[in-house]
C-alpha positions in Angstrom: 77.8 3.9 -1.3 76.3 3.7 2.2 74.5 0.8 3.8 71.1 2.4 3.4 71.6 2.6 -0.4 72.8 -1.0 -0.5 69.8 -2.2 1.5 67.5 -0.3 -0.8 69.1 -2.0 -3.8 68.8 -5.4 -2.2 65.1 -4.9 -1.3 64.2 -3.4 -4.7 66.0 -6.3 -6.5 63.9 -8.8 -4.5 60.7 -6.8 -5.1 61.3 -6.6 -8.9 62.0 -10.3 -9.2 58.9 -11.0 -7.1 56.7 -8.8 -9.3 58.0 -10.4 -12.5 57.4 -13.9 -11.3 54.0 -13.1 -9.8 52.7 -11.5 -13.0 54.2 -14.1 -15.4 52.8 -17.3 -13.7 49.1 -16.7 -14.6 50.2 -16.4 -18.3 52.3 -19.6 -18.0 49.3 -21.4 -16.4 47.1 -20.4 -19.4 49.7 -21.8 -21.8 50.1 -25.0 -19.7 46.3 -25.6 -19.7 45.9 -24.9 -23.4 48.9 -27.2 -24.4 48.2 -29.9 -21.7 51.6 -29.4 -20.0 50.9 -31.2 -16.7 52.6 -33.3 -14.2 50.3 -36.4 -14.3 49.8 -38.3 -11.0 51.4 -41.8 -10.7 52.5 -44.1 -8.0 55.6 -42.0 -7.3 53.8 -38.7 -7.2 52.2 -37.4 -4.0 49.6 -35.1 -5.7 46.3 -36.4 -7.0 45.5 -33.9 -9.8 47.1 -32.7 -13.0 49.3 -29.7 -12.1 51.3 -27.5 -14.5 55.1 -27.9 -14.0 56.4 -24.7 -15.6 56.9 -22.6 -12.5 60.6 -22.8 -13.1 60.1 -20.8 -16.3 58.8 -17.9 -14.4 61.6 -18.2 -11.8 64.2 -18.2 -14.5 62.6 -15.1 -16.2 62.5 -13.2 -12.9 66.1 -14.1 -12.0 67.7 -13.4 -15.4 65.9 -10.1 -16.2 66.4 -8.7 -12.7 70.1 -9.8 -12.5 71.0 -8.3 -15.9 69.1 -5.1 -15.0 71.0 -4.6 -11.8 74.3 -5.5 -13.3 74.0 -2.7 -15.9 72.1 -0.2 -13.8 74.2 -0.3 -10.7 77.5 -1.6 -12.2 77.7 -4.6 -9.9 80.6 -7.0 -10.4 79.2 -9.9 -12.4 79.9 -13.6 -11.5 81.9 -14.7 -14.6 80.0 -16.9 -17.0 77.0 -17.2 -14.6 74.4 -16.4 -17.4 75.7 -19.0 -19.9 75.7 -21.6 -17.2 72.2 -20.7 -16.1 71.0 -20.9 -19.7 72.2 -24.5 -19.9 70.6 -25.4 -16.6 67.4 -23.8 -17.7 67.5 -25.7 -21.1 67.9 -29.2 -19.6 65.3 -28.4 -17.0 62.6 -27.0 -19.3 63.1 -29.9 -21.8 62.6 -32.4 -18.9 59.5 -30.6 -17.7 57.9 -30.6 -21.2 59.2 -33.8 -22.9 61.2 -35.8 -20.2 64.9 -36.1 -20.6 67.1 -39.2 -20.2 68.9 -39.0 -16.8 72.3 -39.3 -18.6 71.5 -36.2 -20.7 70.4 -34.3 -17.6 73.7 -35.2 -15.9 75.8 -34.2 -19.0 74.0 -30.9 -19.1 74.7 -30.3 -15.4 78.4 -31.2 -15.9 78.6 -28.8 -18.8 77.0 -25.9 -16.8 79.3 -26.7 -13.9 82.4 -26.8 -16.2 81.5 -23.4 -17.7 81.4 -21.6 -14.4 84.3 -23.6 -12.9 86.6 -23.9 -15.9 85.9 -20.6 -17.7 84.7 -18.6 -14.7 87.4 -19.9 -12.4 84.9 -20.3 -9.6 86.7 -23.1 -7.7 87.2 -24.6 -4.3 91.0 -24.0 -3.9 91.3 -24.6 -0.2 90.2 -27.6 1.9 90.5 -25.5 5.1 92.9 -27.9 6.8 90.9 -31.0 6.1 93.5 -33.7 7.1 96.2 -31.4 5.8 95.1 -31.8 2.2 95.5 -29.0 -0.3 94.1 -29.5 -3.9 96.1 -28.8 -7.0 94.4 -27.1 -10.0 93.0 -30.4 -11.5 91.7 -31.7 -8.1 90.3 -28.3 -7.3 88.4 -28.1 -10.6 87.2 -31.7 -10.5 86.0 -31.5 -6.9 84.2 -28.2 -7.5 82.3 -29.6 -10.5 81.3 -32.6 -8.5 80.2 -30.4 -5.7 78.0 -28.2 -8.0 76.4 -31.2 -9.6 75.8 -32.8 -6.1 74.0 -29.6 -4.8 72.0 -29.3 -8.0 70.7 -32.8 -7.6 70.2 -32.4 -3.9 67.7 -29.6 -4.5 66.1 -31.6 -7.3 65.6 -34.6 -5.0 64.0 -32.7 -2.2 61.5 -31.1 -4.5 58.9 -33.7 -3.7 56.3 -31.8 -1.7 54.9 -28.3 -2.1 57.1 -25.5 -0.8 60.1 -27.6 0.4 62.7 -26.8 -2.3 61.6 -23.1 -2.4 61.7 -22.7 1.4 65.0 -24.5 1.7 66.4 -22.3 -1.2 65.2 -19.1 0.5 66.7 -20.0 3.9 70.0 -21.2 2.5 70.3 -18.1 0.2 69.4 -15.7 3.0 72.1 -17.3 5.3 74.8 -16.9 2.7 73.7 -13.5 1.7 73.7 -12.2 5.3 77.3 -13.2 5.7 78.4 -11.5 2.4 76.5 -8.4 3.4 78.2 -8.0 6.8 81.5 -8.4 5.1 80.9 -5.7 2.6 80.3 -7.8 -0.5 77.0 -6.4 -1.9 76.8 -8.1 -5.3 76.0 -11.5 -3.7 73.2 -10.2 -1.5 71.6 -8.6 -4.5 71.7 -11.9 -6.4 70.4 -13.6 -3.2 67.5 -11.1 -3.0 66.7 -11.8 -6.7 66.4 -15.5 -6.1 64.5 -15.1 -2.8 62.0 -12.7 -4.4 61.4 -15.1 -7.3 60.8 -18.0 -4.9 58.5 -16.0 -2.6 56.3 -15.2 -5.6 56.3 -18.8 -6.7 55.4 -20.0 -3.2 52.1 -18.1 -3.3 51.0 -20.1 -6.3 52.6 -23.4 -5.3 51.3 -23.5 -1.7 48.5 -21.0 -1.1 46.6 -20.5 -4.3 43.6 -22.8 -4.7 42.9 -22.1 -8.4 46.3 -21.3 -9.9 48.5 -24.1 -8.4 51.8 -24.7 -10.2 55.0 -26.7 -9.6 58.5 -25.4 -10.2 59.5 -28.6 -12.1 63.1 -29.6 -12.7 63.7 -26.1 -14.2 63.1 -24.4 -10.9 64.9 -26.9 -8.6 67.9 -27.2 -10.8 68.2 -23.4 -11.0 68.0 -23.1 -7.2 70.6 -25.8 -6.7 73.0 -24.2 -9.2 72.8 -20.7 -7.8 73.0 -21.9 -4.1 76.1 -23.9 -5.1 77.7 -20.7 -6.4 77.0 -19.0 -3.1 78.5 -21.9 -1.2 81.7 -22.0 -3.3 82.1 -18.2 -2.9 81.5 -18.5 0.8 84.2 -21.1 1.3 86.7 -19.3 -1.0 86.2 -16.0 0.8 87.1 -17.8 4.1 90.2 -19.5 2.7 93.2 -19.0 5.0 95.2 -17.0 2.4 92.5 -14.3 2.1 90.3 -14.4 5.2 92.4 -11.8 7.1 90.8 -9.1 4.9 87.3 -10.0 6.2 85.5 -8.3 9.0 83.8 -11.5 10.1 85.7 -14.7 9.4 84.8 -18.4 9.6 87.7 -20.8 10.1 85.2 -23.7 9.7 83.6 -22.4 6.5 83.0 -25.8 4.8 81.3 -27.1 7.9 79.2 -24.0 8.2 78.2 -24.4 4.5 77.1 -28.0 5.4 74.9 -26.6 8.2 73.4 -24.1 5.8 72.7 -26.8 3.2 71.9 -29.5 5.7 68.5 -30.5 4.1 69.6 -31.3 0.5 73.0 -32.7 1.5 72.0 -35.0 4.3 68.8 -36.3 2.6 70.8 -37.1 -0.6 73.6 -38.9 1.2 71.2 -40.7 3.4 69.0 -41.9 0.5 72.0 -42.9 -1.6 73.5 -44.9 1.4 70.3 -46.9 1.9 69.9 -47.6 -1.8 73.5 -48.9 -2.1 73.1 -50.9 1.1 70.1 -52.7 -0.5 72.1 -53.5 -3.6 70.3 -50.9 -5.7 71.5 -48.1 -7.9 71.8 -44.9 -5.9 69.9 -43.1 -8.8 66.9 -45.4 -8.7 63.7 -43.5 -7.8 62.0 -44.5 -4.5 60.2 -43.0 -1.5 63.0 -43.0 1.1 63.4 -39.3 1.1 62.6 -37.6 4.4 59.6 -35.8 2.9 58.1 -39.1 1.9 58.7 -40.5 5.4 57.0 -37.5 6.9 54.0 -37.9 4.5 53.7 -41.5 5.7 53.4 -40.1 9.3 50.5 -37.9 8.2 52.2 -34.5 7.9 50.9 -32.1 5.3 53.0 -30.5 2.6 53.2 -27.2 4.3 53.9 -28.8 7.7 56.8 -30.7 6.2 58.2 -27.5 4.6 57.9 -25.6 7.9 59.4 -28.3 10.0 62.4 -29.0 7.7 62.9 -25.2 7.3 63.0 -24.9 11.1 65.5 -27.7 11.3 67.6 -25.9 8.6 67.4 -22.6 10.7 68.6 -24.5 13.8 71.6 -25.9 12.0 72.5 -22.5 10.5 72.3 -20.9 14.0 74.4 -23.7 15.5 77.0 -23.5 12.7 77.3 -19.7 12.9 77.7 -19.9 16.7 80.4 -22.7 16.3 82.0 -21.2 13.2 85.5 -21.3 14.9 84.9 -24.7 16.6 87.2 -26.4 14.2 86.4 -27.5 10.6 86.6 -31.3 11.2 84.8 -31.2 14.5 82.0 -29.0 13.3 81.7 -31.1 10.1 81.3 -34.3 12.1 78.9 -32.7 14.5 76.6 -31.4 11.7 76.8 -34.8 9.9 76.0 -36.9 12.9 73.2 -34.6 14.2 71.9 -34.4 10.6 71.7 -38.2 10.1 70.1 -38.7 13.5 67.4 -36.0 13.0 66.7 -37.2 9.5 66.2 -40.7 10.7 63.6 -39.8 13.2 60.7 -40.2 10.8 61.9 -43.6 9.8 62.2 -44.7 13.4 58.7 -43.4 14.0 57.3 -45.4 11.1 59.2 -48.5 12.3 57.6 -48.2 15.8 54.2 -47.6 14.3 54.5 -50.8 12.2 55.6 -52.8 15.2 52.6 -51.6 17.2 50.2 -52.4 14.4 51.8 -55.9 14.1 51.5 -56.6 17.8 47.9 -55.4 17.8 47.2 -57.6 14.8 48.8 -60.6 16.5 46.8 -60.1 19.7 43.5 -60.0 17.7 44.5 -63.3 16.1 45.1 -64.9 19.5 41.8 -63.7 20.7 
């Protein structure tokens, strides 16, 4: 099968998932309005009106239908146990969007989904790529991979606080991984990537640009994105393991650090917020407005501006990581982490300076 045929498959997969999501959202909106299935504004929400939250249902439908169609029609190699795991992620997400689910139940569902694809599907991180000379045994490999999957799932869930951000981040991350798989001759992953990207592009129209048919992806959508992107990241790191990378056309000796660069937005934002919560003596899971998108909203940026700016930051880190792919795993990891924390702290520094200026101005008026 030549590259032109593969490119046609990839483009058609993205187009089919786009069409399915695009035509299903208006129907989902009608059901949401008739059954009063809304995200109601409160002090933690940044929107001011009731907005339906079942966009993830359309995304799930577009992904599952197109993926199964392309597996059978083109005989692509399936990712073992991906469908059962996605069904569990979908179930806990849709229940939370409609009825609200206890955090512990959501976590248990995520752990179960991760266990299915890691334990039964044997999709594991088996190589630490020379990180301090450590090499995991089966139990460590399995446990670490499950934690990684759950972390990425929640990372995407946590950045889904303004219109377009989780979708744009998902599109960019998936495209970066898919490109690498494509140039190395693995065509099944780019097809899955195109399916996810097509679904998210259709969703973006309603979420960001439509004035009369606005919808949120809800937990269903963000959890699905996080889960699928984590699968891409694990496959990416495993394909670049020292024992098998010689078979690749384009290798990356610093694959985990490159994966960090690709996933910089959800990873750094989650670690940063957890660190500040713990430093204040709070639970890392307590809800607050310390996320970078909340900080940027405080500075006056609009939703679309935040999505574009953070998407641009994501692209810069991807470009930097690709360029420095053989820089050394630990060195590139530290570089991405340090740069990530510094850049993600810029809005907080700007807010602090603004408050100091306001305080000085207020004090001068009191003196006068």
